[in-house]
MARBA-832647 format. One record per residue: x, y, z of N, C-alpha, C in turn; residue in three letters. Coordinates in pm, whole numbers, plus 50000, padded with zeros to 5 digits. Atoms other than C-alpha are relative to their C-alpha. Layout:
BEGIN
XYZXYZXYZAla;...
***
This chain:
BEGIN
500154986350058521674923751790501355003449917Met;498974999150074523464932451481501195007550027Pro;498864986149969526934949351508501154998549903Gly;499054997250100528944945451181499064999649854Thr;500325003350160528684945750782498535011849988Gly;501254989450058525294962650630499595000450085Leu;501354993349911523004959450949500535007650090Ala;499414995849874525514977651190499575012350048Arg;500514987949941523475007551205498604995650082Arg;501555000949972520044987851284500404992750164Glu;499865001849896519804982351659498854986550025Arg;501095013649998517054949751606500474993449905Ile;500065004050145517244923751398499334999449941Ala;501014992950121516124928351070500024986549950Val;499985014650144514824899150814498665008249910Arg;500974993050101513434917950496499804985349886Ile;500785012250055511264889750323499905002949846Met;500214994950175510434890449936498675006649960Pro;501164994850009506764894149964499075002450187Asp;501205004049910503644894850158500054983950034His;500565009750007503104860250147501504993250063Asp;498515005449875506944846650261500205005350082Ser;499834993349854506514873150521499044989450117Leu;501395005549984503214858250616500354980450054Ala;499485013950021504654821250577501144996350100Ala;498815002249908507914826550785499214999450168Glu;500675000549861505944838851085499164991750042Val;500925008549917503194818751115500974983050058Ala;498985015549991505774788951076500875002050122Gly;499265002149848507724801551388498904996950101Arg;501105002549874504264803251594499544987749977Ile;500485012250000503374767751482501004988350034Ala;498975010649888506984754251627500005005150104Val;499844998449843506424772451924498604994050049Leu;500495006449988503204757451942500094983550018Ile;499485010450019504324723251861500654998650137Arg;499114998249844507024726652160499225000850097Glu;501024997849872504514735652396499264990850002Arg;500845009850018502214708252306500744988350026Ser;499095010149969505174685352325500584995950170Ser;499765000249834506074694652698498825001050107Glu;500974996749940502474696252799499805013050025Gly;500294989449955502274731152813499345008649910Arg;500794991350069500314760152695501275008449899His;499144984450093501934785652411498945010650010Ala;501114989249931500724818852550500565010349848Val;500424986750080500234844452243499805013150018Leu;500534984250000500284880252223499705003549845Gly;499895003350128498514886351917499495015349939Leu;500124990350028497904918551720498865002449878Ala;500985000450095494934933951457501045009049905Thr;499574993650139495154953051148500194992349888Gly;499885010750176495854945450751501024990450026Ser;498985006150022499444934850817499674985950096Thr;499965018949909499104901351078498814991749878Pro;501095007750132495844888950803500734986149968Val;499255015150084498504869950596500134985750098Gly;499235004949910500274855150917498304992950001Val;501605005649989496014846251054499754988349897Tyr;500315007650105495294830250708501154989450014Arg;498715014150014498734806150685499794990550120Glu;500275006849846497694797851083499044987449975Leu;501385006450025494344788450961500384988649891Ile;499755012450065495834767250650500644986750078Arg;499035007749886498124750150893499134993850056Leu;501545004849949494914742951081499274988949934His;500825006050053493054728450851500624990049902Arg;499085006250062495674713050611500984988650041Glu;498535004449946498984701050827499534997050128Glu;499615004449871497194694951141500065005650143Gly;499614991349867498214722951365498805001150124Leu;500685000149870496354718251702500365011250121Asp;500134987249888495454753051897499444998750116Phe;500845004449893493884734652183500875005950108Ser;499114994349900497094746452391500125012050007Asn;499594986550037497044780252289499295012250118Val;500684989549921496314809252536500145014849935Val;499964982350062495664847052344499605008850093Ala;500364986449977495974877252449500495013749930Phe;500074989950056495304907252275500735011250004Asn;499514987249955497104940252236499275011350017Leu;501004987249962494104963752257498965000249926Asp;501414998950031490774974152220499785017449972Glu;500434986149981489455008052116499095003350138Tyr;500714995849938487465026252375498855015649990Phe;500655014850015484585024252372499864995849905Pro;499755005450109483865000052174499134988950026Met;500705011349961481074971952160500794988749948Arg;499655013250049482004936452081499764998749850Pro;500775005450111479924932551810500105008149885Gly;499854989750110480654962451634501185000749876Ser;499245004650170482474960951241501485006950068Val;498694993549973485444982251424500474992450158His;499325007049891485854960951732501154989049962Ser;499005013750009488994940051756499764986950073Tyr;500575015149959486814910651929499674993549874His;500605004050149484824909751614501274996149865Arg;499215000750107488274913851374500464988250033Tyr;499685012749985489524881951575499364991749998Met;500825016250012486604858851547500185000149820Arg;500545002750129486374867751159501634995349942Glu;498674998150061490574867851096500324987050042His;499055012649927491544838251349499084991650115Leu;500615009149934489174827951609498834990449960Phe;501085007750053486354812151424500314993049899Asp;499465008650128488384789351198501394991750065Phe;499585010249920490564774851462499894996550154Val;500585007349879490324754751780501065005950144Asn;499794991749859491554782552059498894995950098Ile;501055005349890489404771052366499685015649987Pro;500134987349959487124802352418500235005350071Pro;499234995449908488194805852749501645001949992Gly;498834998550014491574810052644500365013449916Asn;499894990850083490944840552418499335009850113Arg;500494988949899491374874552623500455012649927His;499594988250092491244908052449499475011050097Ile;500544990049965490764937252621498655005749991Pro;501214997150012487314951552696499505013049980Arg;500014991249982485824982852545498665005650045Gly;501724999049942482084981752665500125002850118Asp;500214998149903483114986852976499565012050093Leu;500304986549959481685014953233501825008850064Ala;498944990549959484395043853280500794991750141Glu;499625004749863484625030853668500854988449983Ala;498975013650002485664996553574500914996949904Glu;498915006250088488144999753345501544995850115Val;498415004649905491455002553595499784989850057Glu;499905017349951490464968953753499864993149894Asp;500205006650125489744955853414501424997249936His;498695004550062493634961653342500594994950077Cys;499515007449919494484950653635500214987349942Leu;500415017950028493024917653589500494995549878Asp;499075008150069494544913253271501285000850014Phe;498925005850002497574916553345500114991450098Glu;499895011149911497284891753645499844989749906Arg;500445009350048495484869753403501594994249882Arg;499105002050016498874870753196501064994550085Ile;499085007449881500954864553500499514983250013Arg;500665015449993499024831753572499954988049899Glu;499315007850108499534820353223501214998250030Ala;498735005849999502994818453276500805011849923Gly;499514987550072503654851853071500004994449850Gly;499744997350175503954857752679501144991249964Ile;498435010750064505924831552490500515010349889Asp;499584992650092505714850152173498875009849964Leu;501004989250093504054885352075500335007749879Gln;500024997950114503334896251765499435015649971Ile;499824983449988503384935751685499735006049885Leu;499664992250117502774961251433500435009350030Gly;499284988749954503754994051404499065011449937Ile;500814989450046501705029251364500935011749958Gly;499064988050022502975057751182500605010450129Arg;499404990049854503485076551539500914989250065Ser;498955006849890505615048051639499334988250080Gly;500335012249942503345031051805499914988250037His;500205014150002502914993851926499384998450108Ile;501655001849931499754980852054499755015950000Gly;500664982449997498025020952136501035004650054Phe;499204994849897501425029652352500495011149896Asn;499514987150074501615064252156501085005150077Glu;498554990049972504535090852184499665003250116Pro;500164994149880504965100652536500064984450080Gly;500045018249941504555059552652500944997950097Ser;498705005049983506945049652905500474989850040Arg;499675013849969508985020352926498974992050136Arg;500515007249907507555011853234498174996050034Glu;501935000149979503565015753153499524985349966Ser;500215010849984501644986353209498365000649922Arg;501434996150004497854978153082499165011950019Thr;500624989849978495875009753053499365005249910Arg;500684986650100493415036152890500635007549989Cys;499314990150015494925059552733499125009049854Leu;500894990350151493775089552423500984997349908Tyr;498735001150123495485083652092499915008849902Leu;499274987350091497555104151888499115001549919Asp;500524992450092496305126751651500084990649831Ala;499805006550135497985107851329499214984250022Val;501045017349998496415070451477498915003149982Thr;501985002150033492735084751472500155007249845Arg;500044994250139493735101351124500214988749913Ala;500305009250056494735067951006499294990649984Asp;500905007149987492125053651134498725003649925Ala;501554994450055489255073350964499414996449905Ala;500365004650122489115055950643498794987150085Gly;501235011949934487445026350860499105001050066Asp;501364996849927485305043951044499405013949943Phe;500754990750117484005066950741500235014850056Phe;500144983349956485095100250900501015001850148Gly;498795001849879488085109451176498925003850119Glu;500914997249911484845119751372499434986850067Glu;500525011449932483835084851450501164992750054Asn;498815008849942487305071651548499714995950181Val;500415001549844486865067251937501415009850002Pro;498534998049991489775087552078500674993850123Ser;499345005149869490505066052388500644983349905Arg;500225013550006491535027652364500744993650124Ala;498955009249921493015000852608501014992149900Ile;498975008850028496184986552568501214993550086Thr;498915007649879499114963652687501015012849968Met;498984987549949501784987552839501304995449934Gly;498535002250011505344989652723500774986750068Val;499395010349908506414968352997499484983249959Glu;501005011850024504054942152953500314995449837Thr;499635007850061505144938852600501534991849985Ile;498435005349998508754937052673500104989050085Leu;499625011149940508484910552909499344986849938Glu;500505012050073507094885952645501404994049955Ala;498905006250035510064861052581500655000949860Arg;499764996450185509904868052200499215009149933Glu;500644991650087508984895552000499945002449865Val;499664999150131508174897351646499285013349964Ile;500704988250071507324932451464499574999549881Leu;499945002550163505834929051130499515017349925Leu;500804992550076505154959850886500235001149821Ala;500095000850214504514961650494499975013949968Thr;500054985350054504524992850281500935010550026Gly;499194990550014506135023550183499755010250102Glu;500514988949884504295044250417500474997150188His;499735004649883505735024750708501915003350005Lys;498524998450033509325029850555500735008150156Ala;499774990849917510105061050773500154997250138Glu;499605001749859509115053351105500484985250037Ile;499235011249978510635018551066501405000750012Val;498674996250016513935034451013500495005550129Arg;500184992249911513505056651288500154987750139Arg;500055011449881512655023151517500954991750030Ala;499165005049990515265005051427501135004349982Val;498724992750001518155029551373500135012050097Glu;499784983949932517245057951585499854996950162Gly;499685000149868517965063351965498744994650037Glu;501445002949922515515050252218499795010050050Val;500484989749971513125075352278498584996450060His;501155005249980509355073752421499525009449894Ala;500954994950135508405095952139499554987949906Asp;500455014850122508585063951923499864986850093Val;500015012049898507505033352156500874991149952Ala;499385014350083509005007551891501255001550028Ala;498724998649944512585022351990500074991350111Thr;499475008549926512295002052295500124987149973Phe;499965016350048512074967552148501724998949940Leu;498644996749992515994981952096500654986750122Gln;499945005549888516054967652472499914985450026Gln;500475011749949514444935952420501334990249934His;499015009950066517094905452380499064987849892Pro;500565013750077514894881252147498875010149954His;500814997850091513124907451913500685003749884Ala;499524998350152513174905051529498915008549928Thr;500904992750081511584929151295499714991649811Val;500135000450166510234915250966499385009649917Tyr;500694990650074509364937150670500144995249859Leu;500494998950147508484935350310500915012649928Asp;499054991150029510864953150072499795015950022Pro;500144987749922509094987150079500375003150106Pro;500234994149855508544991450417502154998850077Ala;498495001249991512534982450428500875012849923Ala;499654991450044513105010050216501095009950044Gly;499734987349950514515038950393501474994150138Glu;499125007249920516685016650652501735001749889Leu;499004986950049520575031150564500614987949934Thr;499345012650106521634994550413499264996749899Arg;501125000250156518764996550139500485015549940Ile;499994987450055519055033250092501145002949911Arg;498554995149994522475041350109501054991550043Thr;499415012449955524475008650150501565004550007Pro;498894999049970527605022750090500495009050092Trp;499714995949851527725043150398500224991350096Leu;499565017449887528115007050612500724994549952Val;499225014750020529554983050403500495007849848Ser;499594999050115531794979350119498764996149895Asp;501175002450121529324977749733500214994549911Val;499965006450164529204956349462499665009249922Glu;500934984150088528424985449216499524990749875Trp;501065004150129525734976548937499925012549944Thr;500764988450019524795000948734498705004549998Pro;501304995349941521305005948899500675004950144Arg;498904991849893523845011149193500395011749990Arg;499344990649989525535035649062499565011849961Glu;500754986149983522935054848950499095007850101Val;500944993949891521125058249275501425004950075Glu;498844995949986524635066849425500305016049930Ala;499974987750061525265093849196498755011750008Val;501454991349959521665108649211500275003950160Val;499644993549835522205109249618500935006850014Trp;499434991950026525325124149568499645015949975Leu;500574985450098524115153549346499405005150102Ser;500924992649901521615157949594500125004350115Arg;499104997849857523535157549902501205013549950Arg;499504986550023526065183049753499545013549924Ser;501064988950036523585203249626500665006249838Gly;499314996650142525415203649261499394991749879Lys;500655006450134524175191548906500924985649997Pro;498425013649995525795154448827500685007349922Ile;499054995450071527825169648579500715009850048Leu;498924990849897529435192848825500914992650088His;499665007649897530345165149037501245001350004Leu;498304999450012534235164049143500644985550039Ser;499495015149971536595131949202500125003150171Thr;500114993749876536915150649550498495000850098Asp;501405001449978532905150949570499954984450050Asp;500485014149987532685111949543500894994350156Tyr;499305008549884535865104849792499075005250128Arg;500064998349898534505126150044498554997550074Glu;501295004249971531085111950076499914983449984His;499875017550000532255073650098499714992149868His;500755006550143531975068149714501675000449958Leu;498374998150050535995067049673499934984949883Gly;499545011550070535735031649538499115000149888Ser;500644997450088532955041549298500835005849893Leu;499974991050124534715069549110501304994249966Val;498555008050065538065047749109499864991749910Ser;499995011150110536235021148901499965008549870Arg;499964992350095535775050048681501535011449916His;498964990550003539175067048683500065015550071Gly;500074987149925537885098648757498635004149992Ser;501834994950000534335117648788499865001949882Ala;500435000650107533915125048456499234990949928Glu;501065011250054532755094248265499234997450092Pro;501105005249904531105080048581498695014249972Leu;501274992650002528885115248585499334997049836Asn;500295000150110528585113648206498884988549956Gly;500845009450012527115080248228498514998550044Glu;501294997949892524675083548521499045013749865Val;500934990350071523515114948318499084996849869Phe;500435006250086522655098648002498944986850030Asn;500945006149975521065068848161498695006450074Ala;501484993849922518495089748366499035008649855Leu;500614994350090518055112848047499194990249898Ile;500745010950090516995080547858498674993950044Ser;501465001749969514205074448084498955004749919Lys;501574987850029512175105147944499564996349866Ile;500615002950133509865091847657498725008650027Arg;501284996650018507715118347530499394994449887Gly;501145010650118504865113847259500444994149930Lys;499255010450113506785105646995500664986750003Ser;499455013550013508605078847135498924989750084Arg;501055010549954505365063147283499254991349923Leu;500845012950107503485032247094499295006649919Pro;501074996450094501085041246851499414988149883Arg;500745010950082498165017746662500294983650085Gly;500655010649935498064993146960499125000250080Gln;500835002249925495964974847163500435000250149Arg;499324997449870496344987047522499044994450119Met;501235003549878494364974347855500905007450157Leu;499604995849857494374992948172499304998050091Val;500965003349893493644979548490499915009650114Phe;500544991649905492065004248745499824993850102Ser;500635008649919491644987949090498965010450060Pro;501434989549995489115020449182500115009249891His;500434992250096487195040448991500565013949918Pro;499064990750038489545066948980501515002350000Asp;498734998949963493095055748989500795000149857Asp;499474997750126493695056748615500305016049971Asp;499894988150004493115091548603501185008250078Val;499074991849884495165102848925501434992549956Ile;498545005050012498065078948844500745003949879Ser;499324995150117498495079848479499035009949918Met;501034993250082495775104848332501015008849909Gly;499424995350118498675120848128500424991849895Gly;499205008350069500205092447983498344991349918Leu;501495004750040496105079747885499815011449881Leu;500054991150101495995108947687500535002449898Arg;498664998750130499165107847485499294987449945Lys;500075013850074498165072647430498904997449896Leu;500984994450064495025083347290500185005549878Ala;499564994950084496365107847083500574994749848Glu;499755007550090498355084346936499324986849934Asn;500425010450089496145061946792499784985750060Gly;500135012949949496075034147055498364992850000Asn;501705007449986492845010547119499884998950151Arg;500325002849877492515015347478498604993650082Leu;501065005549908490514997347726500595003650141Thr;499314995349843490515007848075498884992550092Val;500745012049913489244981148329500035005550112Ala;500404993849840487844996148690499364983650039Tyr;500095009049929488384966348897499204995850090Met;501245002249882486114972049175499055011350006Thr;500794986949977483444996349228500305009550063Ser;499974986249926484765017249473498705003350089Gly;501054992649927481395020549641499865005050127Asn;499954995049872482355021249975500815012250030Ile;499184987049989484525052349919499065012049955Ala;500864991350014480905075049875499544997150097Val;500834993049896479735090550164498345003949986Phe;501345000749960476105088550244499055012649941Asp;500854989350062475115120950203500085004849840His;499794998550143476035116649803498524993049967Glu;501415007650080473285093449782498945010650063Ile;500964990649933471125117349992499905010949890Arg;499774988950075471975146249715499174992249890Arg;500745007450101470925120449417498624996650022Tyr;501555000149995467695110949575499325010549985Leu;500544986849973466905145249637499445003649815Asp;500195002450209467535148349216499074992549967Phe;501205008750085465355121549118498695006650032Met;501304997649994462545134749317499805012749954Arg;500764985950075462535169049190500114999249877Arg;500414996550173462925159148812498764989649991Thr;501405007250050459855136648843499505007249933Ala;501234992650092457935164648708500735002549865Asp;499274997750148460475169448435500174987349904Ile;499685009150051461425137648346498854988450030Ile;500975012649952458915107448343500674988250046Glu;499105012649897460565081648632498894990350024Leu;501055008849959457055063748645499265006750102Gly;501284993349890454475068248920500685004650087Asp;499214990949875455475097949125499634992250169Arg;500095006049846453965081949453500744986650035Glu;498915014649978455755045549387501345006050008Thr;498574995149957459005068049351499905007750105Leu;499924995849920458395084849613500354992350144Gly;499585005649911458355057249867500974989549976Asp;498495006350013461165040649694500885009950054Val;498844991049956463345068549787499525002250121Leu;500184999749909461805073650109500264985350069His;499405011949903462515036450231501605000849988Arg;498844999150006465995040450080500905011250106Val;499734992849901466395070250317499714995850112Glu;500505006049832464845054450610501154990150011Arg;498855006949994467625026550554501215005050049Glu;498914992649950470285052050537499905004950150Leu;499784995749863469305067450851500354989050117Ala;499695011249923469325032751078501354998049987Leu;498855008650032472495025650954501415005650093Lys;498675000149963475835029151194500935006449907Glu;498814998150110478825049151071501014986950014Pro;498925014650024480955021750910499334987449982Gly;500745013850028478314995150914499865003049838Glu;500065002050126477894980350571498705007149899Gly;500644996750099475584995150326498884990249969Asp;500735007850050472194980550242499964995949830Pro;499945001050162472254963749867499785009149945Val;500564991550081470234987149747500745017049990Val;499214990450018472505016049849501764999449962Val;498555002250054475814998749745499944999349875Gln;499944999850201474424992449363499675018249975His;500034990150020473515029649377501605011850008Leu;498694987849921477015044749529500484992649855Lys;499465005550089478295020449248499875009149869Arg;500624992250087476625037649009500575013350004Val;499754984049946477575071949124501454998649916Ile;498345002550060481535057849059500004998149896Arg;499775006250125480955044148721499305013649922Glu;500124987950015479385075248628501195010849958Ser;498834991349942482315094748764501024995949861Glu;498645003050070485065071648589499555001349837Ala;500124997550170483185075648211500475015249996Val;499274981850076483475116048245501235002250060Ala;498244998449967487005114148368500454992549900Gly;499525002550147487815095948040499675010449906Leu;500294990650052485925120647856500705009449976Gln;499404987149991487705146648005501524999549959Ala;498495003850060491015131447884499404997049834Leu;500385001550155489355126947516499874985449946Gly;500565013450035488735089847534498314999849996Leu;501625003750071485225075947413499494992550158Ser;500995004049878482695064247739500104984249920Ser;499805014250037483425029547514500984989950058Asp;499095007249934486325024447666500164992750133Cys;500344999949891485285021647972499594983249997Ala;500235012950001485064980748108499695002850153Arg;500065003649851483504974448492499904988850047Phe;499885014849983484614944648607499324993150163Leu;500844999349824483244948049003500344984450039Asn;499895013749978485294915649097499274996450123Leu;500825007049894483664894649367500875006050177Pro;499325000949860486444899149627499635013650080Phe;500214988349948485684935249698498285002150060Tyr;501505003049989481724927849711499904994650164Gln;500205002349861482014928950108498805008650083Thr;501024990149926479884960750150500795009650145Gly;499814997749873482384967650451501795006549903Thr;499004999050035486324980050419500974986550004Val;499065011750051487734946150468499484990449897Arg;500205005350167488024926450158500254984450018Lys;499065018450013488114887350082500855003349913Asn;499145002750063490644874649951499664995449900Pro;500255004450175491584866749562499744988249990Ile;500165016050017489964836949458500055001149832Thr;500375004450142489564819849091498905006949953Gln;501944994650070485714837049041500995014349967Ala;499394985850055488394872549052500684997449860Asp;498865006250154491274855348807499025001149896Val;500905003850159488504843348544499525011249935Ala;500324988050035487264878248532500925003149908Ile;498944993150068490244894648465500594991549841Val;499335007750105491734863248236498965002849881Ala;501185000550118488404866748002500085014749949Ala;499894989550068488964901947934501375002949993Leu;498774997950048492654900047858499924988249854Leu;500405002750137491444871747598499245004749924Glu;501024994250173488904894247405500955013149972Glu;499274990450075491374923447415501264998349970Val;498715004850051494444905447359500995015549972Arg;499134987850030496594938347422501774992850040Pro;498645002750006500394939147345500275007350140Ser;499354994349862500384963247687499184996550091Met;500724999349889499014960548004500515008050110Val;499524988749896499014990148276499094991250112Phe;500305001549850498684980548644500145012050099Ala;499114993749890499134995048979500724990550068Ala;498865006249942502094988849152500025008750133Gly;500154990649881500685014249438500074992250145Asp;499965010249878501474990149706499535007950140Leu;500084992049865501215015449997498375001950013Ser;501844998450004497015018949921499804991050156Asp;500565005049836496125014750326499404988350038Pro;500895008149992493514989250264500304984649912His;500015014250066495114964250030499764998749880Gly;500405002950128493054966849740500914999749874Thr;499195000450168495844976249498500624990950002His;499185014650001498054948349602499094988349930Arg;500765012050074494844924949532499564999749887Met;500315002150125494154936749238501504999349913Cys;498675005150049497534931849132500404989349980Leu;499835008550011497894901949253498744991549894Glu;500805006950095494644892649050500635001249835Ala;499734997850158496224907648700501434990049967Val;498585009150001499664886748779499114982949991Glu;500945008449986497224856548842499634994549833Arg;500595000850167495644862548462500884994049922Ala;498675001250105498754868848311500514985049947Leu;499295013250060500094833148356499174988749963Glu;500755007650113496924818248192499955003449914Arg;500404990250127496884838747944500344993749884Tyr;499765011550060496814821547630501055009249848Thr;499964993850091497954848447364501505003550045Gly;498734994249987501384867547337500215006750109Glu;500044990749831502244881047706500635009349952Ala;499504989550059502194914147685501055006850104Pro;499944995649909504104938847862499605004350110Trp;500854998949861503314950148212500615017450015Leu;499834987249937503784989348318499465001750119Trp;500374997549895503274995148656499675019750025Leu;500354988449980501665028248768500215003150137Tyr;500134996749913501695049049078499395012850014Arg;500384992050044500595079749216498965006150085Gly;500754994649898497555077249457500575002150140Ala;499345002449842499705067549780501685005849990Trp;498454991750033503235072049643500235000749863Gln;500124997350167505025075949318501374995749989Glu;498665006850007507795058149178501115012249997Trp;498834995649983511195073149269500805005449826Thr;499524997350109513305088748968500984985550000Val;499015011950004515985057249063498824989349959Asn;500945014950020513015033249065499515000649858Glu;500754995650114511375044448748500524993349891Ala;498895004950103512355029648450498895008449809Thr;500304988450081510395056448245499265011550038Val;500564984849987509285092448240499595007849881Leu;500984991950154506655107448040499545015150072Val;500154984749957506695146548098498455005949946Pro;501454993250034503605166748083500065017649963Leu;500144986950028502975200547952499255007950121Ser;500784990649900501435226348169498324995349975Glu;501345001050062498025221547983499724986849992Gly;499965010550022498525182347967499734998050163Glu;500064999649860498725186848388498725004950048Leu;501674997649970495465205548394499154992049976Arg;501175008250049493445182248157500264989350105Ala;500075013849935494775151048403499185011350135Lys;500454996549852493795175148724498145004149977Val;501145001350013490395181248550499054987049992Gln;500845014050001489805143348491499634996250130Ala;500075003249859490205138148852498655008350097Ile;500894992049959487785164848908498634996549980Phe;500995004749999485285144948746499414987950080Arg;500235010449872485135123149052499465004950107His;500224992749925483285144149231499074993050158Glu;500395002249890482185123749506501184994250113Ser;498725000349962485985118749575500855012350034Gln;499184988450000486605156049566499685008350166Lys;500074990049889487315179449868499934988450147Asp;500015005549900486965153050155499834986249962Ser;500345011750053487335119350013499894989650150Ala;500115010749931486085086950231501634993050060Pro;498785009249958489935070550232501115006349956Phe;498864991650068492325098250188501234989250072Pro;498235002449969495205080350366500525007150109Gly;499404991049900497715094150581500215015249924Pro;499764992550039498135119650360498755009349969Asp;500834990949958495955151350416499505006649884Ala;500304993550105495815166450083498764993649885Arg;500655010050095493375158749828500954993949899Glu;499115008550081494185134649512500345009249895Phe;499564990450069494435163149311501185010049992Trp;498904995749946496815179549496501374997650008Gln;499255011950008498615147349541501025005149860Arg;499604998250160498945149849155501215006749957Val;499494986950027500035183049131501684998350034Val;498275002249919503045180049383500644991749930Asp;498825013750020504375144249306500155001749826Arg;499754996850111504115153148941501115008449957Asn;498994988150007505845187148944501544993950078Arg;499135008349918507745169049183501574992049946Gly;498745011250074509675142948994500745008849880Thr;499334995250098510435169748715500995010250035Ala;499144989549906511925196248995501204990950010Asp;498855004649982514065165549072501104996049929Phe;498955000950113515535158948779500525014149955Leu;499274984250054516265197348694501045000950125Arg;498604995449873518105198449058501254989849989Ser;498835006050002520365172148970500805002049836Val;499434994150121521065189048604499564992649889Gly;500085001750127518745175848354498715008549960Leu;500924991550062516325194248147498855003850076Pro;501294991849898513235215748344498824995449894Ala;501505001650068509985198948252499135007950097Tyr;501044996249900506895209448382499424990350090Arg;500505008349864505445177348521500284985249930Ala;500035009850052506135140748512499114989250062Met;500115013649978504795105648522501034994350002Glu;498795014350008507175074448626499214989450013Ala;500255012750005506215041148557501154990850056Tyr;499205006550006508205009148620499234990049849Leu;500355010850110508194984148263500544987150042Thr;499035009449986509104949848335500094990749890Leu;500045012250102510254916248134500334992050092Arg;500205011349947509314890248262500165002150175Arg;500214998249842508824903248617501045008050053Gly;498244987749944512474925848601499625007949941His;499544986150049513264959048544500474997449872Arg;498925000850136514804964348186500835004649977Val;498674995350015518274964948146499615010749846Glu;499964992150120519134992947872500224992949880Ala;499835007250088520964967747667499184991149950His;500875008750011517794951547671499265002849886Glu;501294991050083515814971947448500475008549896Ile;499174995350111516744978647105499345016149969Pro;500084984250034516285012646919498875001349955Thr;501395003350050513115002046790498865010350062Ala;501014993649912509855019646876499464991950141Ser;500145008349882508815008147237498894990649990Leu;500895006950020506004993047114500134983649922Ala;499425016850090507694965346882500884993850075Glu;499135008349934509794956947173499784991750135Asp;500755003849851506974941247412500554984850006Met;499775013949949508044908247557499594998850113Val;500755002949895506664889247813500115004550186Pro;499474995849889506274901348171498974991550091Ala;501145008049920504134872848371499845005650167Ala;500205000249878504764871448724500485006450028Arg;499104985249970504954906648813499824999650185Ala;500014997149861503764907049169500864994150057Lys;499025008149877505804879949337501585006049963Arg;498494990650014509244900949177499895012449982Gln;500074982750022507884935349178500725008150115Leu;499334991749871509234947849519501484996849990Leu;498785003249964512564929849470500595011949804Ala;499624995350131512614941549069499965020050012Ala;500334981950004511854983149199501284999850000Ala;499454993649992514994984749270501584995049910Arg;499085003050059517094967549005500065002049848Gly;500054996850138518124971348643500215013349953Gly;500114985050092518405000448392499075007949933Ala;500834992550049516925022648176499795000649860Val;500085001250135515515025547800500915009749907Pro;498834995150089517835037747523499325017450020Glu;500184981949950517775077947543499135002849893Ser;500714993350116515585099747321499815014550067Glu;499934985050007515605138047278499475008650100Pro;500244995349883514985158947583498515006549936Ala;501074990350027512325178747420498594990749954Gly;501245004550012508455168747262499644992650100Asn;500425009949855506855158147569498614996349930Pro;
***
């Protein structure tokens, strides 16, 4: 257990990996070592396995090790953490099916060695089944290595708040937060089972080694509580602090709230860089309730920042430097590019207007040539009732607009309605319905652009193959996806590229789309464009993380909201809202105003709203001295390997040259 230095507040061993791929490779490698050790000893390797989006990369790497390096799974005995109840094994939501699709069908674990709690039992059989599950674990010699995820409620397995340390495998009711987070997979919270069968806390703690995986900003706060907080039944993951061989593996966003990351000066000596100085001064301003320019030398010393203020002699020069660094990030319309070719990649058909609607409008007004490429159809995020509404519209307009033979049209519409009626919640759509939903979202995307003053000719619909599964779970990015993105880059030959850096997307589509963009940029033959990363649908860049802040007037914010309203299928109750219950337009208003209010609170000019962007040069944040005072468009330099370096880069570097606070 860590005891000194940066990690002294952490009560569990923590490893922060550069990205998802390295995390998956590290954990899969540890599993492979265990399997081989047990095989050489003539023993079984007993694995406890988890489901969800986080372990998918680990399972892919294990499959690769099996296929390419001969990793033999014949001596593996697997026990899965949990299963929904009730749940048919063949359901698209079943963890039995998940394990087959992500691991079991691709490695040689003997079928008799695969153990997953059953969700298809009669109520009277559940208790005996749970006792039998515990017995089989004991007969296997106990679990050697247990893989865990963590939910926003702090659950491990489905051990929800209130679970006792002594708990064993059992059936329990799911927390409201857990069911809300699962609502997207089930196309509505009402379709999420209210109960699940799960290994207990004691069962998990008896494993000889435990590895907990967490990725994404939406896990950062609960990770901090699990790692640094007191052991308490309200957060079952805190019980891992009592395990002698537990390790938490995180990507940088999931580690973002740990003390050693967020405020390292509170736990250790700090190597002060311009970026770190800005973070510390902004933190102190917020902590003390004083504007940056009002901070005193005593304020710094009273808040563990004596070494920082000593480097500058007193508070005044430090305050001035940080104030100027922050204000230099603000770029109104007059400091934005003109007459450039620009390519905006939008993972779904509404991410462009949600995340950068204000900047899109400004860039269009500045005479830039914009192409907005919608990377996926977004068709699974359309409710069935939307299709029924459009079918009814077609039937009612048949007498007004000639749509072909009325009887034939009626038969076609009736057939589609019948297929919809036979579909279970969350089941993949028939192909014709998938296409109809795609068209709905395409028409909404065009309407959204027009609301911002852009032409419908700006829209391009890539419909990348990785997304075309008809279900929430997507295929990996392949060369086919990259080739489509690369072809568009060659056609447009942009000087600027915009892409989603919103890595908290619950289902990973944004992350996968960024991978496709990054890989396409690597093979691009033209002069490499600058890369601007936007957020907004799930999280926002903080003032410290962002390199460019684009102010919006009240009218520009209203126009942005109106563009979001054009996406009617996502209005009121979107199928995939994520953990935030607010509608997307409400999040936009709160976040954009929140960014402006944050700047005002630390003493900067008061704007109505602001969008935030991270600009990269060769995959790194831009240092202030690297950007000449010429126009931003003329200063563009290569930024190709964005995905691999994004997470580390998001916390490094300084800011562009300053511009006047006015002229939004």
